[in-house]
LUMGU-49033 format. One record per residue (C-alpha): x, y, z; residue in three letters; residue number from 1. Coordinates in Angstrom, 2 decimals, decimal comma, padded with zeros to 5 digits. Layout:
% residues N
SITE     east    north       up  rest   nr
SITE        X        Y        Z   ALA  NUM
...
This chain:
% residues 315
SITE     east    north       up  rest   nr
SITE  -008,59  -001,11  -009,90   UNK    1
SITE  -006,52   000,82  -012,27   UNK    2
SITE  -005,10   004,19  -010,81   UNK    3
SITE  -003,72   006,72  -013,27   UNK    4
SITE  -002,08   009,74  -011,95   UNK    5
SITE  -002,15   012,61  -014,29   UNK    6
SITE  -001,18   016,31  -013,87   UNK    7
SITE  -002,35   017,43  -017,14   UNK    8
SITE  -003,68   015,58  -020,08   UNK    9
SITE  -004,66   012,02  -019,42   UNK   10
SITE  -002,87   009,37  -021,57   UNK   11
SITE  -004,72   008,14  -024,71   UNK   12
SITE  -006,90   005,19  -024,19   UNK   13
SITE  -009,11   003,66  -026,72   UNK   14
SITE  -011,32   001,53  -024,23   UNK   15
SITE  -014,77   002,83  -024,07   UNK   16
SITE  -015,62   004,05  -020,54   UNK   17
SITE  -018,52   005,89  -018,72   UNK   18
SITE  -017,00   008,65  -016,80   UNK   19
SITE  -017,83   010,31  -013,59   UNK   20
SITE  -016,18   013,65  -012,66   UNK   21
SITE  -016,12   015,25  -009,15   UNK   22
SITE  -014,43   015,42  -005,93   UNK   23
SITE  -016,20   012,46  -004,42   UNK   24
SITE  -015,00   013,14  -001,18   UNK   25
SITE  -016,95   010,99   001,22   UNK   26
SITE  -018,74   009,10  -001,51   UNK   27
SITE  -021,95   010,33   000,45   UNK   28
SITE  -025,71   009,87  -001,03   UNK   29
SITE  -025,40   012,01  -003,72   UNK   30
SITE  -022,19   010,61  -005,18   UNK   31
SITE  -023,79   007,17  -004,78   UNK   32
SITE  -026,49   008,44  -006,98   UNK   33
SITE  -024,07   009,25  -009,69   UNK   34
SITE  -022,46   005,84  -009,18   UNK   35
SITE  -025,71   003,81  -009,30   UNK   36
SITE  -026,83   005,93  -012,53   UNK   37
SITE  -023,59   005,34  -014,23   UNK   38
SITE  -023,58   001,45  -013,63   UNK   39
SITE  -027,10   001,35  -015,04   UNK   40
SITE  -026,14   003,16  -018,02   UNK   41
SITE  -022,91   001,36  -018,70   UNK   42
SITE  -023,05  -000,69  -022,11   UNK   43
SITE  -021,94  -003,81  -023,26   UNK   44
SITE  -017,81  -003,30  -023,29   UNK   45
SITE  -017,78  -000,16  -021,59   UNK   46
SITE  -016,17   000,17  -018,16   UNK   47
SITE  -016,67   002,64  -015,29   UNK   48
SITE  -014,13   005,17  -014,83   UNK   49
SITE  -013,94   008,34  -012,28   UNK   50
SITE  -011,89   011,31  -012,42   UNK   51
SITE  -011,15   013,09  -009,22   UNK   52
SITE  -008,49   015,09  -007,26   UNK   53
SITE  -005,66   014,17  -005,43   UNK   54
SITE  -006,35   017,49  -002,90   UNK   55
SITE  -009,38   019,45  -002,60   UNK   56
SITE  -009,11   022,85  -004,76   UNK   57
SITE  -009,83   025,21  -002,05   UNK   58
SITE  -006,73   023,83  -000,24   UNK   59
SITE  -004,39   023,91  -003,01   UNK   60
SITE  -005,50   027,41  -004,05   UNK   61
SITE  -006,61   029,20  -001,08   UNK   62
SITE  -004,85   027,01   001,83   UNK   63
SITE  -008,23   026,78   003,42   UNK   64
SITE  -007,82   024,74   006,50   UNK   65
SITE  -011,43   023,29   006,42   UNK   66
SITE  -010,42   021,36   003,39   UNK   67
SITE  -007,13   020,36   004,12   UNK   68
SITE  -008,30   017,18   005,65   UNK   69
SITE  -010,71   014,49   003,91   UNK   70
SITE  -013,48   012,46   004,72   UNK   71
SITE  -012,49   009,58   002,68   UNK   72
SITE  -008,55   009,80   001,93   UNK   73
SITE  -007,52   007,92  -001,25   UNK   74
SITE  -007,36   004,22   000,20   UNK   75
SITE  -011,05   004,58   001,45   UNK   76
SITE  -012,28   006,43  -001,85   UNK   77
SITE  -010,66   003,63  -003,99   UNK   78
SITE  -011,91   000,83  -001,86   UNK   79
SITE  -015,77   002,17  -001,81   UNK   80
SITE  -015,57   002,96  -005,57   UNK   81
SITE  -014,44  -000,47  -006,28   UNK   82
SITE  -017,55  -001,80  -004,47   UNK   83
SITE  -019,57   000,25  -006,97   UNK   84
SITE  -017,97  -001,53  -009,99   UNK   85
SITE  -015,38   001,24  -010,90   UNK   86
SITE  -012,54  -000,12  -012,74   UNK   87
SITE  -010,65   002,89  -013,48   UNK   88
SITE  -009,35   005,86  -011,47   UNK   89
SITE  -007,95   009,17  -012,83   UNK   90
SITE  -006,38   011,18  -010,21   UNK   91
SITE  -005,58   014,47  -011,12   UNK   92
SITE  -002,76   016,07  -009,03   UNK   93
SITE  -004,22   019,18  -008,72   UNK   94
SITE  -002,02   022,46  -009,01   UNK   95
SITE  -002,28   026,09  -009,60   UNK   96
SITE  -001,27   025,38  -012,98   UNK   97
SITE  -003,91   022,85  -013,59   UNK   98
SITE  -006,54   025,48  -012,24   UNK   99
SITE  -005,84   027,56  -015,24   UNK  100
SITE  -007,27   024,85  -017,69   UNK  101
SITE  -010,29   026,41  -019,29   UNK  102
SITE  -013,67   024,45  -019,78   UNK  103
SITE  -013,02   023,99  -023,51   UNK  104
SITE  -009,31   022,98  -022,97   UNK  105
SITE  -010,77   020,38  -020,52   UNK  106
SITE  -013,01   018,65  -022,83   UNK  107
SITE  -011,48   019,01  -026,16   UNK  108
SITE  -007,96   018,57  -025,32   UNK  109
SITE  -008,14   016,39  -022,03   UNK  110
SITE  -011,29   014,41  -022,20   UNK  111
SITE  -010,88   013,84  -026,18   UNK  112
SITE  -007,95   011,38  -025,20   UNK  113
SITE  -010,07   009,02  -023,71   UNK  114
SITE  -013,07   006,95  -025,49   UNK  115
SITE  -015,58   008,47  -023,45   UNK  116
SITE  -019,12   007,32  -024,09   UNK  117
SITE  -021,00   009,16  -021,51   UNK  118
SITE  -020,22   011,58  -018,49   UNK  119
SITE  -022,35   011,49  -015,48   UNK  120
SITE  -022,13   014,27  -013,02   UNK  121
SITE  -023,98   015,88  -010,39   UNK  122
SITE  -026,34   018,91  -010,62   UNK  123
SITE  -023,93   021,38  -009,20   UNK  124
SITE  -021,05   020,28  -011,23   UNK  125
SITE  -018,76   023,39  -012,21   UNK  126
SITE  -015,45   022,96  -014,34   UNK  127
SITE  -012,57   024,78  -015,92   UNK  128
SITE  -010,68   027,83  -014,84   UNK  129
SITE  -012,64   029,91  -012,53   UNK  130
SITE  -015,46   027,38  -012,48   UNK  131
SITE  -016,38   028,64  -015,74   UNK  132
SITE  -018,29   025,68  -017,29   UNK  133
SITE  -021,49   024,22  -015,82   UNK  134
SITE  -023,63   021,54  -017,18   UNK  135
SITE  -024,99   023,45  -020,21   UNK  136
SITE  -021,18   024,02  -021,59   UNK  137
SITE  -020,19   020,42  -020,60   UNK  138
SITE  -023,12   018,97  -022,82   UNK  139
SITE  -022,02   021,36  -025,56   UNK  140
SITE  -018,59   020,50  -025,47   UNK  141
SITE  -018,97   016,86  -025,04   UNK  142
SITE  -021,24   016,73  -028,00   UNK  143
SITE  -018,08   017,65  -030,18   UNK  144
SITE  -016,35   014,64  -029,00   UNK  145
SITE  -019,06   012,29  -029,41   UNK  146
SITE  -020,01   011,88  -025,48   UNK  147
SITE  -023,46   012,07  -024,05   UNK  148
SITE  -024,00   013,84  -020,73   UNK  149
SITE  -026,19   012,70  -017,87   UNK  150
SITE  -027,07   015,05  -015,24   UNK  151
SITE  -028,13   013,79  -011,62   UNK  152
SITE  -030,46   015,88  -009,72   UNK  153
SITE  -029,47   017,09  -006,27   UNK  154
SITE  -030,01   014,74  -003,41   UNK  155
SITE  -031,41   016,11  -000,44   UNK  156
SITE  -031,97   014,95   003,24   UNK  157
SITE  -034,54   016,75   005,31   UNK  158
SITE  -034,91   019,55   002,50   UNK  159
SITE  -031,08   020,26   002,71   UNK  160
SITE  -028,63   019,43  -000,17   UNK  161
SITE  -026,17   016,77   000,61   UNK  162
SITE  -022,77   017,92   000,36   UNK  163
SITE  -019,24   017,04   001,54   UNK  164
SITE  -018,94   020,30   003,33   UNK  165
SITE  -022,16   019,70   005,39   UNK  166
SITE  -020,74   016,23   006,14   UNK  167
SITE  -017,05   017,69   007,21   UNK  168
SITE  -018,90   020,46   009,09   UNK  169
SITE  -021,10   017,50   011,00   UNK  170
SITE  -017,91   015,62   011,86   UNK  171
SITE  -015,83   018,50   013,23   UNK  172
SITE  -019,07   019,42   015,28   UNK  173
SITE  -019,48   016,08   016,82   UNK  174
SITE  -022,59   015,25   014,90   UNK  175
SITE  -021,52   012,02   013,81   UNK  176
SITE  -025,24   010,28   013,62   UNK  177
SITE  -025,99   013,38   011,25   UNK  178
SITE  -023,01   012,72   009,12   UNK  179
SITE  -023,95   008,92   009,14   UNK  180
SITE  -027,26   009,62   007,79   UNK  181
SITE  -025,68   011,64   004,74   UNK  182
SITE  -022,97   008,84   004,18   UNK  183
SITE  -025,36   005,93   004,29   UNK  184
SITE  -022,78   004,57   006,98   UNK  185
SITE  -020,65   005,77   009,72   UNK  186
SITE  -017,99   007,96   009,43   UNK  187
SITE  -014,86   005,94   009,77   UNK  188
SITE  -010,82   006,24   010,05   UNK  189
SITE  -008,58   003,34   009,21   UNK  190
SITE  -005,21   003,32   010,81   UNK  191
SITE  -002,19   001,34   012,27   UNK  192
SITE  -002,24   000,62   015,93   UNK  193
SITE   000,78   002,39   017,44   UNK  194
SITE   002,70   002,15   020,89   UNK  195
SITE   001,55   005,01   023,23   UNK  196
SITE   001,94   005,89   026,85   UNK  197
SITE   000,10   002,70   028,03   UNK  198
SITE  -001,80   004,90   030,31   UNK  199
SITE  -004,97   003,33   029,47   UNK  200
SITE  -003,68  -000,16   030,78   UNK  201
SITE  -002,67   001,16   033,98   UNK  202
SITE  -006,09   002,95   034,41   UNK  203
SITE  -008,02  -000,44   033,78   UNK  204
SITE  -008,96   000,58   030,17   UNK  205
SITE  -006,46  -000,72   027,72   UNK  206
SITE  -006,88   001,29   024,36   UNK  207
SITE  -005,49   001,06   021,00   UNK  208
SITE  -003,76   004,41   019,65   UNK  209
SITE  -004,52   004,94   015,87   UNK  210
SITE  -001,52   006,09   013,91   UNK  211
SITE  -001,84   007,21   010,36   UNK  212
SITE  -005,14   009,14   010,54   UNK  213
SITE  -003,96   012,72   009,98   UNK  214
SITE  -005,45   013,00   006,55   UNK  215
SITE  -008,79   012,43   007,70   UNK  216
SITE  -011,38   014,93   009,05   UNK  217
SITE  -010,79   015,09   012,95   UNK  218
SITE  -014,24   014,45   015,02   UNK  219
SITE  -014,87   017,12   017,58   UNK  220
SITE  -012,92   016,35   020,69   UNK  221
SITE  -014,68   014,10   022,94   UNK  222
SITE  -015,99   010,51   023,79   UNK  223
SITE  -017,83   008,38   021,32   UNK  224
SITE  -019,43   004,87   021,01   UNK  225
SITE  -018,60   002,93   017,69   UNK  226
SITE  -017,20   000,06   015,99   UNK  227
SITE  -013,85  -001,62   015,44   UNK  228
SITE  -013,03  -003,71   012,45   UNK  229
SITE  -009,55  -005,73   012,86   UNK  230
SITE  -008,35  -006,04   009,40   UNK  231
SITE  -007,16  -009,86   008,76   UNK  232
SITE  -009,45  -011,49   011,09   UNK  233
SITE  -011,95  -014,30   010,20   UNK  234
SITE  -015,62  -012,98   009,68   UNK  235
SITE  -017,05  -012,93   013,04   UNK  236
SITE  -014,18  -012,53   014,97   UNK  237
SITE  -013,23  -009,01   013,20   UNK  238
SITE  -015,76  -006,67   014,61   UNK  239
SITE  -016,22  -005,10   018,24   UNK  240
SITE  -018,06  -002,40   019,87   UNK  241
SITE  -015,68   000,39   021,14   UNK  242
SITE  -015,60   003,45   023,43   UNK  243
SITE  -013,54   006,02   021,57   UNK  244
SITE  -011,69   008,90   023,06   UNK  245
SITE  -010,67   011,56   020,32   UNK  246
SITE  -008,59   014,72   021,29   UNK  247
SITE  -005,95   016,21   023,21   UNK  248
SITE  -006,10   014,48   026,56   UNK  249
SITE  -005,88   017,39   028,42   UNK  250
SITE  -005,87   015,70   031,88   UNK  251
SITE  -002,63   014,11   031,11   UNK  252
SITE  -001,11   016,81   028,96   UNK  253
SITE  -001,59   015,16   025,81   UNK  254
SITE   000,57   016,14   022,86   UNK  255
SITE  -001,41   016,62   019,72   UNK  256
SITE  -004,59   015,16   018,54   UNK  257
SITE  -004,96   011,49   019,02   UNK  258
SITE  -007,74   008,91   018,38   UNK  259
SITE  -007,87   005,95   020,71   UNK  260
SITE  -010,44   003,03   021,41   UNK  261
SITE  -011,30   000,68   023,99   UNK  262
SITE  -012,50  -002,56   022,58   UNK  263
SITE  -015,40  -003,81   024,55   UNK  264
SITE  -015,09  -007,54   025,55   UNK  265
SITE  -011,77  -007,77   023,79   UNK  266
SITE  -008,70  -009,29   025,07   UNK  267
SITE  -005,41  -009,23   022,89   UNK  268
SITE  -002,52  -007,51   021,41   UNK  269
SITE  -003,07  -005,27   018,18   UNK  270
SITE   000,07  -003,35   017,75   UNK  271
SITE   001,11  -002,78   014,26   UNK  272
SITE  -002,21  -004,22   012,97   UNK  273
SITE  -004,70  -002,15   010,70   UNK  274
SITE  -007,97  -001,11   012,12   UNK  275
SITE  -010,82   000,66   011,06   UNK  276
SITE  -012,83   002,66   013,86   UNK  277
SITE  -016,23   003,93   012,89   UNK  278
SITE  -018,02   006,61   015,04   UNK  279
SITE  -021,68   005,87   015,66   UNK  280
SITE  -022,74   007,81   018,84   UNK  281
SITE  -021,51   011,18   020,39   UNK  282
SITE  -021,48   010,73   024,20   UNK  283
SITE  -019,82   013,82   025,78   UNK  284
SITE  -017,32   016,10   025,02   UNK  285
SITE  -013,63   016,33   026,24   UNK  286
SITE  -012,87   017,20   030,15   UNK  287
SITE  -009,75   018,24   031,92   UNK  288
SITE  -010,02   016,57   035,11   UNK  289
SITE  -008,67   017,21   038,65   UNK  290
SITE  -006,70   014,00   038,69   UNK  291
SITE  -006,49   010,53   037,50   UNK  292
SITE  -009,27   009,02   040,11   UNK  293
SITE  -011,88   011,48   038,64   UNK  294
SITE  -010,56   010,25   035,22   UNK  295
SITE  -011,26   006,67   035,98   UNK  296
SITE  -014,75   007,24   037,47   UNK  297
SITE  -015,87   008,99   034,54   UNK  298
SITE  -014,41   006,24   032,22   UNK  299
SITE  -016,43   003,72   034,06   UNK  300
SITE  -019,54   005,85   033,74   UNK  301
SITE  -018,73   006,38   030,07   UNK  302
SITE  -018,50   002,45   029,75   UNK  303
SITE  -021,70   001,97   031,37   UNK  304
SITE  -023,38   004,58   028,95   UNK  305
SITE  -021,94   003,02   026,07   UNK  306
SITE  -023,09  -000,48   027,07   UNK  307
SITE  -026,82   000,94   027,91   UNK  308
SITE  -026,83   002,83   024,40   UNK  309
SITE  -025,49  -000,29   022,45   UNK  310
SITE  -028,27  -002,69   024,12   UNK  311
SITE  -030,85  -000,05   023,23   UNK  312
SITE  -029,39   000,13   019,63   UNK  313
SITE  -031,07  -002,01   016,74   UNK  314
SITE  -029,09  -004,95   015,52   UNK  315
């Protein structure tokens, strides 16, 4: 996939595109409806393109901590978009200066540099300075550059609108099953296995410590059941069930938030390997135990509960 970084107007390009615009954080069921529609509408000789932001506008403009981290950082986002046939990704380096671009300027001076045949957006799409433009303004302005506009109705789950904000809240509150229902897949983080204190090995539960995951939304501190995919391993030998501890490790005076995973029925060294951890079930909250013996007993119980849960889950 071609990635084009822009901080103002995109470079002139005559290749015909069907363009999708939005934050696309999470690439949830609503985003998937946009992608699937764009793929159906793509004509002969046209390619699919997405225009999105490097950072959430509410983080850049208001330093809102709730939007500092992402459901799908760029690596994950690009990987998923490619699976939907997206060939070009315009990454807007969002800034306070870019936020001043008006709706009219965005279409007539920015999008006009591209050979846009059709634009596909969601029902709640807003654009331009102060979010001054909506679907009506988009259609009127795009008609002046020869681009048609398709608006995808809001996608709901159990009567509620699917949104990245709702998914972010679910993850932060430990509701990973609810997040998975909106994402159409388990919430996952991808990182590099780093060296830790090797305390888990001493306790009889050797874990992998995940590094490079600070850009992700942190799940509520606690213990989870999930999956691990070891990158670079042959199919059939790359996936394991895991018991996940996410949080601050108060029993051992941990420093900072850490995600660590105990791979069930696995033996081997994964240091410096890339691993994706998927959160499928929440087991319990984080506890400060009176000592290591109590912690070990709880970990044994957690493993038993995890295996029982996994044996009852549909394949």
